[in-house]
mmCIF file of the protein (N, C-alpha, C, O) and its ligand, coordinates in Angstrom:
data_MODEL
# 
_entry.id   MODEL 
# 
loop_
_entity.id 
_entity.type 
_entity.pdbx_number_of_molecules 
1 polymer     1 
2 non-polymer 1 
# 
_entity_poly.entity_id                      1 
_entity_poly.type                           'polypeptide(L)' 
_entity_poly.nstd_linkage                   no 
_entity_poly.nstd_monomer                   no 
_entity_poly.pdbx_seq_one_letter_code       MATKIPIAQKRLFANVFICKDCSKKIRTQAVRVIAHKVKCPRCGGHSFRPIRKK 
_entity_poly.pdbx_seq_one_letter_code_can   MATKIPIAQKRLFANVFICKDCSKKIRTQAVRVIAHKVKCPRCGGHSFRPIRKK 
_entity_poly.pdbx_strand_id                 A 
# 
loop_
_entity_poly_seq.entity_id 
_entity_poly_seq.num 
_entity_poly_seq.mon_id 
_entity_poly_seq.hetero 
1 1  MET n 
1 2  ALA n 
1 3  THR n 
1 4  LYS n 
1 5  ILE n 
1 6  PRO n 
1 7  ILE n 
1 8  ALA n 
1 9  GLN n 
1 10 LYS n 
1 11 ARG n 
1 12 LEU n 
1 13 PHE n 
1 14 ALA n 
1 15 ASN n 
1 16 VAL n 
1 17 PHE n 
1 18 ILE n 
1 19 CYS n 
1 20 LYS n 
1 21 ASP n 
1 22 CYS n 
1 23 SER n 
1 24 LYS n 
1 25 LYS n 
1 26 ILE n 
1 27 ARG n 
1 28 THR n 
1 29 GLN n 
1 30 ALA n 
1 31 VAL n 
1 32 ARG n 
1 33 VAL n 
1 34 ILE n 
1 35 ALA n 
1 36 HIS n 
1 37 LYS n 
1 38 VAL n 
1 39 LYS n 
1 40 CYS n 
1 41 PRO n 
1 42 ARG n 
1 43 CYS n 
1 44 GLY n 
1 45 GLY n 
1 46 HIS n 
1 47 SER n 
1 48 PHE n 
1 49 ARG n 
1 50 PRO n 
1 51 ILE n 
1 52 ARG n 
1 53 LYS n 
1 54 LYS n 
# 
loop_
_struct_asym.id 
_struct_asym.entity_id 
A 1 
B 2 
# 
loop_
_chem_comp.id 
_chem_comp.type 
_chem_comp.mon_nstd_flag 
ALA 'L-peptide linking' y 
ARG 'L-peptide linking' y 
ASN 'L-peptide linking' y 
ASP 'L-peptide linking' y 
CYS 'L-peptide linking' y 
GLN 'L-peptide linking' y 
GLY 'peptide linking'   y 
HIS 'L-peptide linking' y 
ILE 'L-peptide linking' y 
LEU 'L-peptide linking' y 
LYS 'L-peptide linking' y 
MET 'L-peptide linking' y 
PHE 'L-peptide linking' y 
PRO 'L-peptide linking' y 
SER 'L-peptide linking' y 
THR 'L-peptide linking' y 
VAL 'L-peptide linking' y 
ZN  non-polymer         . 
# 
_pdbx_entity_nonpoly.entity_id   2 
_pdbx_entity_nonpoly.name        ? 
_pdbx_entity_nonpoly.comp_id     ZN 
# 
_pdbx_nonpoly_scheme.asym_id         B 
_pdbx_nonpoly_scheme.entity_id       2 
_pdbx_nonpoly_scheme.mon_id          ZN 
_pdbx_nonpoly_scheme.ndb_seq_num     1 
_pdbx_nonpoly_scheme.pdb_seq_num     101 
_pdbx_nonpoly_scheme.auth_seq_num    101 
_pdbx_nonpoly_scheme.pdb_mon_id      ZN 
_pdbx_nonpoly_scheme.auth_mon_id     ZN 
_pdbx_nonpoly_scheme.pdb_strand_id   A 
_pdbx_nonpoly_scheme.pdb_ins_code    . 
# 
loop_
_atom_site.group_PDB 
_atom_site.id 
_atom_site.type_symbol 
_atom_site.label_atom_id 
_atom_site.label_alt_id 
_atom_site.label_comp_id 
_atom_site.label_asym_id 
_atom_site.label_entity_id 
_atom_site.label_seq_id 
_atom_site.pdbx_PDB_ins_code 
_atom_site.Cartn_x 
_atom_site.Cartn_y 
_atom_site.Cartn_z 
_atom_site.occupancy 
_atom_site.B_iso_or_equiv 
_atom_site.pdbx_formal_charge 
_atom_site.auth_seq_id 
_atom_site.auth_comp_id 
_atom_site.auth_asym_id 
_atom_site.auth_atom_id 
_atom_site.pdbx_PDB_model_num 
ATOM   1   N  N  . MET A 1 1  ? 12.152 17.010 67.268 1.00 0.00 ? 1   MET A N  1 
ATOM   2   C  CA . MET A 1 1  ? 12.823 17.744 66.179 1.00 0.00 ? 1   MET A CA 1 
ATOM   3   C  C  . MET A 1 1  ? 14.006 16.944 65.627 1.00 0.00 ? 1   MET A C  1 
ATOM   4   O  O  . MET A 1 1  ? 14.951 17.520 65.087 1.00 0.00 ? 1   MET A O  1 
ATOM   5   N  N  . ALA A 1 2  ? 13.953 15.661 65.759 1.00 0.00 ? 2   ALA A N  1 
ATOM   6   C  CA . ALA A 1 2  ? 15.121 14.865 65.352 1.00 0.00 ? 2   ALA A CA 1 
ATOM   7   C  C  . ALA A 1 2  ? 15.171 14.694 63.840 1.00 0.00 ? 2   ALA A C  1 
ATOM   8   O  O  . ALA A 1 2  ? 15.970 15.337 63.158 1.00 0.00 ? 2   ALA A O  1 
ATOM   9   N  N  . THR A 1 3  ? 14.324 13.835 63.331 1.00 0.00 ? 3   THR A N  1 
ATOM   10  C  CA . THR A 1 3  ? 14.374 13.583 61.884 1.00 0.00 ? 3   THR A CA 1 
ATOM   11  C  C  . THR A 1 3  ? 12.976 13.744 61.317 1.00 0.00 ? 3   THR A C  1 
ATOM   12  O  O  . THR A 1 3  ? 12.187 12.800 61.282 1.00 0.00 ? 3   THR A O  1 
ATOM   13  N  N  . LYS A 1 4  ? 12.689 14.939 60.880 1.00 0.00 ? 4   LYS A N  1 
ATOM   14  C  CA . LYS A 1 4  ? 11.359 15.213 60.355 1.00 0.00 ? 4   LYS A CA 1 
ATOM   15  C  C  . LYS A 1 4  ? 11.383 15.468 58.859 1.00 0.00 ? 4   LYS A C  1 
ATOM   16  O  O  . LYS A 1 4  ? 10.358 15.818 58.273 1.00 0.00 ? 4   LYS A O  1 
ATOM   17  N  N  . ILE A 1 5  ? 12.521 15.298 58.247 1.00 0.00 ? 5   ILE A N  1 
ATOM   18  C  CA . ILE A 1 5  ? 12.622 15.605 56.823 1.00 0.00 ? 5   ILE A CA 1 
ATOM   19  C  C  . ILE A 1 5  ? 13.173 14.393 56.071 1.00 0.00 ? 5   ILE A C  1 
ATOM   20  O  O  . ILE A 1 5  ? 14.340 14.385 55.681 1.00 0.00 ? 5   ILE A O  1 
ATOM   21  N  N  . PRO A 1 6  ? 12.350 13.384 55.868 1.00 0.00 ? 6   PRO A N  1 
ATOM   22  C  CA . PRO A 1 6  ? 12.840 12.151 55.227 1.00 0.00 ? 6   PRO A CA 1 
ATOM   23  C  C  . PRO A 1 6  ? 13.303 12.352 53.800 1.00 0.00 ? 6   PRO A C  1 
ATOM   24  O  O  . PRO A 1 6  ? 14.237 11.687 53.352 1.00 0.00 ? 6   PRO A O  1 
ATOM   25  N  N  . ILE A 1 7  ? 12.673 13.248 53.090 1.00 0.00 ? 7   ILE A N  1 
ATOM   26  C  CA . ILE A 1 7  ? 13.064 13.459 51.695 1.00 0.00 ? 7   ILE A CA 1 
ATOM   27  C  C  . ILE A 1 7  ? 14.461 14.065 51.617 1.00 0.00 ? 7   ILE A C  1 
ATOM   28  O  O  . ILE A 1 7  ? 15.295 13.637 50.818 1.00 0.00 ? 7   ILE A O  1 
ATOM   29  N  N  . ALA A 1 8  ? 14.697 15.050 52.446 1.00 0.00 ? 8   ALA A N  1 
ATOM   30  C  CA . ALA A 1 8  ? 16.017 15.678 52.458 1.00 0.00 ? 8   ALA A CA 1 
ATOM   31  C  C  . ALA A 1 8  ? 17.073 14.681 52.915 1.00 0.00 ? 8   ALA A C  1 
ATOM   32  O  O  . ALA A 1 8  ? 18.191 14.666 52.401 1.00 0.00 ? 8   ALA A O  1 
ATOM   33  N  N  . GLN A 1 9  ? 16.711 13.854 53.880 1.00 0.00 ? 9   GLN A N  1 
ATOM   34  C  CA . GLN A 1 9  ? 17.652 12.847 54.356 1.00 0.00 ? 9   GLN A CA 1 
ATOM   35  C  C  . GLN A 1 9  ? 17.990 11.859 53.261 1.00 0.00 ? 9   GLN A C  1 
ATOM   36  O  O  . GLN A 1 9  ? 19.149 11.491 53.071 1.00 0.00 ? 9   GLN A O  1 
ATOM   37  N  N  . LYS A 1 10 ? 16.990 11.445 52.561 1.00 0.00 ? 10  LYS A N  1 
ATOM   38  C  CA . LYS A 1 10 ? 17.229 10.488 51.492 1.00 0.00 ? 10  LYS A CA 1 
ATOM   39  C  C  . LYS A 1 10 ? 18.150 11.092 50.439 1.00 0.00 ? 10  LYS A C  1 
ATOM   40  O  O  . LYS A 1 10 ? 19.032 10.421 49.903 1.00 0.00 ? 10  LYS A O  1 
ATOM   41  N  N  . ARG A 1 11 ? 17.930 12.354 50.160 1.00 0.00 ? 11  ARG A N  1 
ATOM   42  C  CA . ARG A 1 11 ? 18.768 13.004 49.166 1.00 0.00 ? 11  ARG A CA 1 
ATOM   43  C  C  . ARG A 1 11 ? 20.209 13.100 49.654 1.00 0.00 ? 11  ARG A C  1 
ATOM   44  O  O  . ARG A 1 11 ? 21.152 12.991 48.871 1.00 0.00 ? 11  ARG A O  1 
ATOM   45  N  N  . LEU A 1 12 ? 20.360 13.302 50.945 1.00 0.00 ? 12  LEU A N  1 
ATOM   46  C  CA . LEU A 1 12 ? 21.705 13.461 51.493 1.00 0.00 ? 12  LEU A CA 1 
ATOM   47  C  C  . LEU A 1 12 ? 22.448 12.136 51.557 1.00 0.00 ? 12  LEU A C  1 
ATOM   48  O  O  . LEU A 1 12 ? 23.653 12.078 51.308 1.00 0.00 ? 12  LEU A O  1 
ATOM   49  N  N  . PHE A 1 13 ? 21.733 11.081 51.889 1.00 0.00 ? 13  PHE A N  1 
ATOM   50  C  CA . PHE A 1 13 ? 22.429 9.830  52.199 1.00 0.00 ? 13  PHE A CA 1 
ATOM   51  C  C  . PHE A 1 13 ? 22.297 8.770  51.115 1.00 0.00 ? 13  PHE A C  1 
ATOM   52  O  O  . PHE A 1 13 ? 22.981 7.748  51.158 1.00 0.00 ? 13  PHE A O  1 
ATOM   53  N  N  . ALA A 1 14 ? 21.431 9.006  50.153 1.00 0.00 ? 14  ALA A N  1 
ATOM   54  C  CA . ALA A 1 14 ? 21.163 7.940  49.193 1.00 0.00 ? 14  ALA A CA 1 
ATOM   55  C  C  . ALA A 1 14 ? 22.401 7.602  48.376 1.00 0.00 ? 14  ALA A C  1 
ATOM   56  O  O  . ALA A 1 14 ? 22.662 6.432  48.096 1.00 0.00 ? 14  ALA A O  1 
ATOM   57  N  N  . ASN A 1 15 ? 23.159 8.612  47.995 1.00 0.00 ? 15  ASN A N  1 
ATOM   58  C  CA . ASN A 1 15 ? 24.294 8.360  47.104 1.00 0.00 ? 15  ASN A CA 1 
ATOM   59  C  C  . ASN A 1 15 ? 25.632 8.563  47.796 1.00 0.00 ? 15  ASN A C  1 
ATOM   60  O  O  . ASN A 1 15 ? 26.636 8.855  47.146 1.00 0.00 ? 15  ASN A O  1 
ATOM   61  N  N  . VAL A 1 16 ? 25.644 8.411  49.099 1.00 0.00 ? 16  VAL A N  1 
ATOM   62  C  CA . VAL A 1 16 ? 26.893 8.608  49.820 1.00 0.00 ? 16  VAL A CA 1 
ATOM   63  C  C  . VAL A 1 16 ? 27.423 7.260  50.296 1.00 0.00 ? 16  VAL A C  1 
ATOM   64  O  O  . VAL A 1 16 ? 26.689 6.460  50.878 1.00 0.00 ? 16  VAL A O  1 
ATOM   65  N  N  . PHE A 1 17 ? 28.690 7.024  50.044 1.00 0.00 ? 17  PHE A N  1 
ATOM   66  C  CA . PHE A 1 17 ? 29.308 5.768  50.454 1.00 0.00 ? 17  PHE A CA 1 
ATOM   67  C  C  . PHE A 1 17 ? 30.571 6.061  51.236 1.00 0.00 ? 17  PHE A C  1 
ATOM   68  O  O  . PHE A 1 17 ? 31.161 7.136  51.124 1.00 0.00 ? 17  PHE A O  1 
ATOM   69  N  N  . ILE A 1 18 ? 30.971 5.087  52.025 1.00 0.00 ? 18  ILE A N  1 
ATOM   70  C  CA . ILE A 1 18 ? 32.146 5.270  52.869 1.00 0.00 ? 18  ILE A CA 1 
ATOM   71  C  C  . ILE A 1 18 ? 33.175 4.207  52.523 1.00 0.00 ? 18  ILE A C  1 
ATOM   72  O  O  . ILE A 1 18 ? 32.852 3.028  52.377 1.00 0.00 ? 18  ILE A O  1 
ATOM   73  N  N  . CYS A 1 19 ? 34.412 4.644  52.395 1.00 0.00 ? 19  CYS A N  1 
ATOM   74  C  CA . CYS A 1 19 ? 35.500 3.710  52.113 1.00 0.00 ? 19  CYS A CA 1 
ATOM   75  C  C  . CYS A 1 19 ? 35.695 2.786  53.314 1.00 0.00 ? 19  CYS A C  1 
ATOM   76  O  O  . CYS A 1 19 ? 35.736 3.240  54.458 1.00 0.00 ? 19  CYS A O  1 
ATOM   77  N  N  . LYS A 1 20 ? 35.812 1.498  53.046 1.00 0.00 ? 20  LYS A N  1 
ATOM   78  C  CA . LYS A 1 20 ? 35.972 0.548  54.147 1.00 0.00 ? 20  LYS A CA 1 
ATOM   79  C  C  . LYS A 1 20 ? 37.360 0.636  54.763 1.00 0.00 ? 20  LYS A C  1 
ATOM   80  O  O  . LYS A 1 20 ? 37.560 0.219  55.904 1.00 0.00 ? 20  LYS A O  1 
ATOM   81  N  N  . ASP A 1 21 ? 38.302 1.164  54.032 1.00 0.00 ? 21  ASP A N  1 
ATOM   82  C  CA . ASP A 1 21 ? 39.680 1.179  54.525 1.00 0.00 ? 21  ASP A CA 1 
ATOM   83  C  C  . ASP A 1 21 ? 39.993 2.440  55.316 1.00 0.00 ? 21  ASP A C  1 
ATOM   84  O  O  . ASP A 1 21 ? 40.626 2.377  56.369 1.00 0.00 ? 21  ASP A O  1 
ATOM   85  N  N  . CYS A 1 22 ? 39.547 3.595  54.805 1.00 0.00 ? 22  CYS A N  1 
ATOM   86  C  CA . CYS A 1 22 ? 39.945 4.843  55.459 1.00 0.00 ? 22  CYS A CA 1 
ATOM   87  C  C  . CYS A 1 22 ? 38.748 5.687  55.859 1.00 0.00 ? 22  CYS A C  1 
ATOM   88  O  O  . CYS A 1 22 ? 38.924 6.810  56.332 1.00 0.00 ? 22  CYS A O  1 
ATOM   89  N  N  . SER A 1 23 ? 37.537 5.178  55.683 1.00 0.00 ? 23  SER A N  1 
ATOM   90  C  CA . SER A 1 23 ? 36.323 5.869  56.125 1.00 0.00 ? 23  SER A CA 1 
ATOM   91  C  C  . SER A 1 23 ? 36.114 7.212  55.446 1.00 0.00 ? 23  SER A C  1 
ATOM   92  O  O  . SER A 1 23 ? 35.510 8.120  56.016 1.00 0.00 ? 23  SER A O  1 
ATOM   93  N  N  . LYS A 1 24 ? 36.605 7.328  54.253 1.00 0.00 ? 24  LYS A N  1 
ATOM   94  C  CA . LYS A 1 24 ? 36.393 8.561  53.500 1.00 0.00 ? 24  LYS A CA 1 
ATOM   95  C  C  . LYS A 1 24 ? 35.006 8.540  52.870 1.00 0.00 ? 24  LYS A C  1 
ATOM   96  O  O  . LYS A 1 24 ? 34.588 7.543  52.280 1.00 0.00 ? 24  LYS A O  1 
ATOM   97  N  N  . LYS A 1 25 ? 34.300 9.662  53.008 1.00 0.00 ? 25  LYS A N  1 
ATOM   98  C  CA . LYS A 1 25 ? 32.963 9.760  52.431 1.00 0.00 ? 25  LYS A CA 1 
ATOM   99  C  C  . LYS A 1 25 ? 33.061 10.124 50.963 1.00 0.00 ? 25  LYS A C  1 
ATOM   100 O  O  . LYS A 1 25 ? 33.834 10.997 50.568 1.00 0.00 ? 25  LYS A O  1 
ATOM   101 N  N  . ILE A 1 26 ? 32.262 9.435  50.166 1.00 0.00 ? 26  ILE A N  1 
ATOM   102 C  CA . ILE A 1 26 ? 32.257 9.714  48.737 1.00 0.00 ? 26  ILE A CA 1 
ATOM   103 C  C  . ILE A 1 26 ? 30.822 9.762  48.259 1.00 0.00 ? 26  ILE A C  1 
ATOM   104 O  O  . ILE A 1 26 ? 30.018 8.885  48.573 1.00 0.00 ? 26  ILE A O  1 
ATOM   105 N  N  . ARG A 1 27 ? 30.511 10.792 47.499 1.00 0.00 ? 27  ARG A N  1 
ATOM   106 C  CA . ARG A 1 27 ? 29.165 10.879 46.919 1.00 0.00 ? 27  ARG A CA 1 
ATOM   107 C  C  . ARG A 1 27 ? 29.210 10.376 45.485 1.00 0.00 ? 27  ARG A C  1 
ATOM   108 O  O  . ARG A 1 27 ? 29.867 10.961 44.624 1.00 0.00 ? 27  ARG A O  1 
ATOM   109 N  N  . THR A 1 28 ? 28.513 9.300  45.250 1.00 0.00 ? 28  THR A N  1 
ATOM   110 C  CA . THR A 1 28 ? 28.468 8.725  43.909 1.00 0.00 ? 28  THR A CA 1 
ATOM   111 C  C  . THR A 1 28 ? 27.219 7.877  43.782 1.00 0.00 ? 28  THR A C  1 
ATOM   112 O  O  . THR A 1 28 ? 26.425 7.771  44.716 1.00 0.00 ? 28  THR A O  1 
ATOM   113 N  N  . GLN A 1 29 ? 27.057 7.280  42.628 1.00 0.00 ? 29  GLN A N  1 
ATOM   114 C  CA . GLN A 1 29 ? 25.879 6.458  42.416 1.00 0.00 ? 29  GLN A CA 1 
ATOM   115 C  C  . GLN A 1 29 ? 26.180 5.016  42.802 1.00 0.00 ? 29  GLN A C  1 
ATOM   116 O  O  . GLN A 1 29 ? 27.302 4.534  42.649 1.00 0.00 ? 29  GLN A O  1 
ATOM   117 N  N  . ALA A 1 30 ? 25.145 4.336  43.309 1.00 0.00 ? 30  ALA A N  1 
ATOM   118 C  CA . ALA A 1 30 ? 25.324 2.963  43.776 1.00 0.00 ? 30  ALA A CA 1 
ATOM   119 C  C  . ALA A 1 30 ? 25.743 2.045  42.630 1.00 0.00 ? 30  ALA A C  1 
ATOM   120 O  O  . ALA A 1 30 ? 26.472 1.075  42.830 1.00 0.00 ? 30  ALA A O  1 
ATOM   121 N  N  . VAL A 1 31 ? 25.274 2.364  41.437 1.00 0.00 ? 31  VAL A N  1 
ATOM   122 C  CA . VAL A 1 31 ? 25.622 1.522  40.280 1.00 0.00 ? 31  VAL A CA 1 
ATOM   123 C  C  . VAL A 1 31 ? 27.128 1.537  40.046 1.00 0.00 ? 31  VAL A C  1 
ATOM   124 O  O  . VAL A 1 31 ? 27.730 0.515  39.717 1.00 0.00 ? 31  VAL A O  1 
ATOM   125 N  N  . ARG A 1 32 ? 27.721 2.703  40.218 1.00 0.00 ? 32  ARG A N  1 
ATOM   126 C  CA . ARG A 1 32 ? 29.156 2.828  39.983 1.00 0.00 ? 32  ARG A CA 1 
ATOM   127 C  C  . ARG A 1 32 ? 29.952 2.097  41.072 1.00 0.00 ? 32  ARG A C  1 
ATOM   128 O  O  . ARG A 1 32 ? 31.017 1.539  40.807 1.00 0.00 ? 32  ARG A O  1 
ATOM   129 N  N  . VAL A 1 33 ? 29.429 2.110  42.277 1.00 0.00 ? 33  VAL A N  1 
ATOM   130 C  CA . VAL A 1 33 ? 30.111 1.399  43.366 1.00 0.00 ? 33  VAL A CA 1 
ATOM   131 C  C  . VAL A 1 33 ? 30.077 -0.107 43.122 1.00 0.00 ? 33  VAL A C  1 
ATOM   132 O  O  . VAL A 1 33 ? 31.076 -0.805 43.293 1.00 0.00 ? 33  VAL A O  1 
ATOM   133 N  N  . ILE A 1 34 ? 28.910 -0.585 42.721 1.00 0.00 ? 34  ILE A N  1 
ATOM   134 C  CA . ILE A 1 34 ? 28.764 -2.021 42.467 1.00 0.00 ? 34  ILE A CA 1 
ATOM   135 C  C  . ILE A 1 34 ? 29.660 -2.451 41.313 1.00 0.00 ? 34  ILE A C  1 
ATOM   136 O  O  . ILE A 1 34 ? 30.220 -3.547 41.318 1.00 0.00 ? 34  ILE A O  1 
ATOM   137 N  N  . ALA A 1 35 ? 29.785 -1.574 40.328 1.00 0.00 ? 35  ALA A N  1 
ATOM   138 C  CA . ALA A 1 35 ? 30.592 -1.910 39.156 1.00 0.00 ? 35  ALA A CA 1 
ATOM   139 C  C  . ALA A 1 35 ? 32.077 -1.656 39.394 1.00 0.00 ? 35  ALA A C  1 
ATOM   140 O  O  . ALA A 1 35 ? 32.888 -1.840 38.486 1.00 0.00 ? 35  ALA A O  1 
ATOM   141 N  N  . HIS A 1 36 ? 32.445 -1.233 40.612 1.00 0.00 ? 36  HIS A N  1 
ATOM   142 C  CA . HIS A 1 36 ? 33.852 -0.980 40.983 1.00 0.00 ? 36  HIS A CA 1 
ATOM   143 C  C  . HIS A 1 36 ? 34.472 0.109  40.120 1.00 0.00 ? 36  HIS A C  1 
ATOM   144 O  O  . HIS A 1 36 ? 35.661 0.066  39.806 1.00 0.00 ? 36  HIS A O  1 
ATOM   145 N  N  . LYS A 1 37 ? 33.675 1.059  39.752 1.00 0.00 ? 37  LYS A N  1 
ATOM   146 C  CA . LYS A 1 37 ? 34.215 2.157  38.954 1.00 0.00 ? 37  LYS A CA 1 
ATOM   147 C  C  . LYS A 1 37 ? 34.623 3.325  39.842 1.00 0.00 ? 37  LYS A C  1 
ATOM   148 O  O  . LYS A 1 37 ? 35.164 4.322  39.363 1.00 0.00 ? 37  LYS A O  1 
ATOM   149 N  N  . VAL A 1 38 ? 34.363 3.194  41.127 1.00 0.00 ? 38  VAL A N  1 
ATOM   150 C  CA . VAL A 1 38 ? 34.695 4.273  42.054 1.00 0.00 ? 38  VAL A CA 1 
ATOM   151 C  C  . VAL A 1 38 ? 35.997 3.943  42.762 1.00 0.00 ? 38  VAL A C  1 
ATOM   152 O  O  . VAL A 1 38 ? 36.206 2.827  43.240 1.00 0.00 ? 38  VAL A O  1 
ATOM   153 N  N  . LYS A 1 39 ? 36.864 4.941  42.816 1.00 0.00 ? 39  LYS A N  1 
ATOM   154 C  CA . LYS A 1 39 ? 38.149 4.752  43.481 1.00 0.00 ? 39  LYS A CA 1 
ATOM   155 C  C  . LYS A 1 39 ? 38.280 5.780  44.598 1.00 0.00 ? 39  LYS A C  1 
ATOM   156 O  O  . LYS A 1 39 ? 37.996 6.962  44.403 1.00 0.00 ? 39  LYS A O  1 
ATOM   157 N  N  . CYS A 1 40 ? 38.701 5.330  45.743 1.00 0.00 ? 40  CYS A N  1 
ATOM   158 C  CA . CYS A 1 40 ? 38.855 6.242  46.866 1.00 0.00 ? 40  CYS A CA 1 
ATOM   159 C  C  . CYS A 1 40 ? 39.994 7.209  46.605 1.00 0.00 ? 40  CYS A C  1 
ATOM   160 O  O  . CYS A 1 40 ? 41.108 6.781  46.305 1.00 0.00 ? 40  CYS A O  1 
ATOM   161 N  N  . PRO A 1 41 ? 39.738 8.501  46.713 1.00 0.00 ? 41  PRO A N  1 
ATOM   162 C  CA . PRO A 1 41 ? 40.783 9.497  46.432 1.00 0.00 ? 41  PRO A CA 1 
ATOM   163 C  C  . PRO A 1 41 ? 41.879 9.512  47.483 1.00 0.00 ? 41  PRO A C  1 
ATOM   164 O  O  . PRO A 1 41 ? 42.971 10.025 47.235 1.00 0.00 ? 41  PRO A O  1 
ATOM   165 N  N  . ARG A 1 42 ? 41.604 8.963  48.635 1.00 0.00 ? 42  ARG A N  1 
ATOM   166 C  CA . ARG A 1 42 ? 42.608 9.022  49.697 1.00 0.00 ? 42  ARG A CA 1 
ATOM   167 C  C  . ARG A 1 42 ? 43.520 7.792  49.703 1.00 0.00 ? 42  ARG A C  1 
ATOM   168 O  O  . ARG A 1 42 ? 44.743 7.913  49.756 1.00 0.00 ? 42  ARG A O  1 
ATOM   169 N  N  . CYS A 1 43 ? 42.899 6.595  49.647 1.00 0.00 ? 43  CYS A N  1 
ATOM   170 C  CA . CYS A 1 43 ? 43.705 5.380  49.764 1.00 0.00 ? 43  CYS A CA 1 
ATOM   171 C  C  . CYS A 1 43 ? 43.683 4.548  48.481 1.00 0.00 ? 43  CYS A C  1 
ATOM   172 O  O  . CYS A 1 43 ? 44.420 3.570  48.359 1.00 0.00 ? 43  CYS A O  1 
ATOM   173 N  N  . GLY A 1 44 ? 42.843 4.935  47.535 1.00 0.00 ? 44  GLY A N  1 
ATOM   174 C  CA . GLY A 1 44 ? 42.829 4.215  46.264 1.00 0.00 ? 44  GLY A CA 1 
ATOM   175 C  C  . GLY A 1 44 ? 42.094 2.896  46.327 1.00 0.00 ? 44  GLY A C  1 
ATOM   176 O  O  . GLY A 1 44 ? 42.200 2.084  45.408 1.00 0.00 ? 44  GLY A O  1 
ATOM   177 N  N  . GLY A 1 45 ? 41.348 2.667  47.397 1.00 0.00 ? 45  GLY A N  1 
ATOM   178 C  CA . GLY A 1 45 ? 40.630 1.406  47.541 1.00 0.00 ? 45  GLY A CA 1 
ATOM   179 C  C  . GLY A 1 45 ? 39.364 1.366  46.707 1.00 0.00 ? 45  GLY A C  1 
ATOM   180 O  O  . GLY A 1 45 ? 38.882 2.390  46.225 1.00 0.00 ? 45  GLY A O  1 
ATOM   181 N  N  . HIS A 1 46 ? 38.845 0.178  46.550 1.00 0.00 ? 46  HIS A N  1 
ATOM   182 C  CA . HIS A 1 46 ? 37.641 0.004  45.751 1.00 0.00 ? 46  HIS A CA 1 
ATOM   183 C  C  . HIS A 1 46 ? 36.485 -0.552 46.571 1.00 0.00 ? 46  HIS A C  1 
ATOM   184 O  O  . HIS A 1 46 ? 35.433 -0.860 46.011 1.00 0.00 ? 46  HIS A O  1 
ATOM   185 N  N  . SER A 1 47 ? 36.649 -0.685 47.857 1.00 0.00 ? 47  SER A N  1 
ATOM   186 C  CA . SER A 1 47 ? 35.589 -1.268 48.672 1.00 0.00 ? 47  SER A CA 1 
ATOM   187 C  C  . SER A 1 47 ? 34.876 -0.169 49.437 1.00 0.00 ? 47  SER A C  1 
ATOM   188 O  O  . SER A 1 47 ? 35.478 0.559  50.226 1.00 0.00 ? 47  SER A O  1 
ATOM   189 N  N  . PHE A 1 48 ? 33.583 -0.066 49.186 1.00 0.00 ? 48  PHE A N  1 
ATOM   190 C  CA . PHE A 1 48 ? 32.785 0.943  49.851 1.00 0.00 ? 48  PHE A CA 1 
ATOM   191 C  C  . PHE A 1 48 ? 31.556 0.299  50.470 1.00 0.00 ? 48  PHE A C  1 
ATOM   192 O  O  . PHE A 1 48 ? 31.135 -0.792 50.085 1.00 0.00 ? 48  PHE A O  1 
ATOM   193 N  N  . ARG A 1 49 ? 30.996 1.010  51.441 1.00 0.00 ? 49  ARG A N  1 
ATOM   194 C  CA . ARG A 1 49 ? 29.739 0.565  52.015 1.00 0.00 ? 49  ARG A CA 1 
ATOM   195 C  C  . ARG A 1 49 ? 28.805 1.755  52.079 1.00 0.00 ? 49  ARG A C  1 
ATOM   196 O  O  . ARG A 1 49 ? 29.262 2.896  52.152 1.00 0.00 ? 49  ARG A O  1 
ATOM   197 N  N  . PRO A 1 50 ? 27.494 1.507  52.053 1.00 0.00 ? 50  PRO A N  1 
ATOM   198 C  CA . PRO A 1 50 ? 26.543 2.607  52.178 1.00 0.00 ? 50  PRO A CA 1 
ATOM   199 C  C  . PRO A 1 50 ? 26.674 3.294  53.530 1.00 0.00 ? 50  PRO A C  1 
ATOM   200 O  O  . PRO A 1 50 ? 27.104 2.691  54.513 1.00 0.00 ? 50  PRO A O  1 
ATOM   201 N  N  . ILE A 1 51 ? 26.299 4.552  53.556 1.00 0.00 ? 51  ILE A N  1 
ATOM   202 C  CA . ILE A 1 51 ? 26.512 5.325  54.781 1.00 0.00 ? 51  ILE A CA 1 
ATOM   203 C  C  . ILE A 1 51 ? 25.510 4.936  55.865 1.00 0.00 ? 51  ILE A C  1 
ATOM   204 O  O  . ILE A 1 51 ? 25.809 5.030  57.055 1.00 0.00 ? 51  ILE A O  1 
ATOM   205 N  N  . ARG A 1 52 ? 24.339 4.506  55.459 1.00 0.00 ? 52  ARG A N  1 
ATOM   206 C  CA . ARG A 1 52 ? 23.303 4.195  56.463 1.00 0.00 ? 52  ARG A CA 1 
ATOM   207 C  C  . ARG A 1 52 ? 23.410 2.751  56.885 1.00 0.00 ? 52  ARG A C  1 
ATOM   208 O  O  . ARG A 1 52 ? 22.699 1.890  56.367 1.00 0.00 ? 52  ARG A O  1 
ATOM   209 N  N  . LYS A 1 53 ? 24.273 2.490  57.801 1.00 0.00 ? 53  LYS A N  1 
ATOM   210 C  CA . LYS A 1 53 ? 24.440 1.119  58.278 1.00 0.00 ? 53  LYS A CA 1 
ATOM   211 C  C  . LYS A 1 53 ? 23.756 0.950  59.627 1.00 0.00 ? 53  LYS A C  1 
ATOM   212 O  O  . LYS A 1 53 ? 23.243 -0.126 59.933 1.00 0.00 ? 53  LYS A O  1 
ATOM   213 N  N  . LYS A 1 54 ? 23.745 1.998  60.429 1.00 0.00 ? 54  LYS A N  1 
ATOM   214 C  CA . LYS A 1 54 ? 23.126 1.916  61.739 1.00 0.00 ? 54  LYS A CA 1 
ATOM   215 C  C  . LYS A 1 54 ? 21.873 2.798  61.772 1.00 0.00 ? 54  LYS A C  1 
ATOM   216 O  O  . LYS A 1 54 ? 21.196 2.871  62.798 1.00 0.00 ? 54  LYS A O  1 
HETATM 217 ZN ZN . ZN  B 2 .  ? 39.852 4.962  51.196 1.00 0.00 2 101 ZN  A ZN 1 
# 
């Protein structure tokens, strides 16, 4: 019963990024992250990574 819903998982994690500085989760589009249009609301940083790293 671990991960049987790949579609729901993809929807949950596809557009979620984590701030590299303060680990704040942000839901946005990957295009905006690449274009540096996303700003972290907590620390104001511009560096994010996708949530699915491990
Ligand atoms: Zn941050």
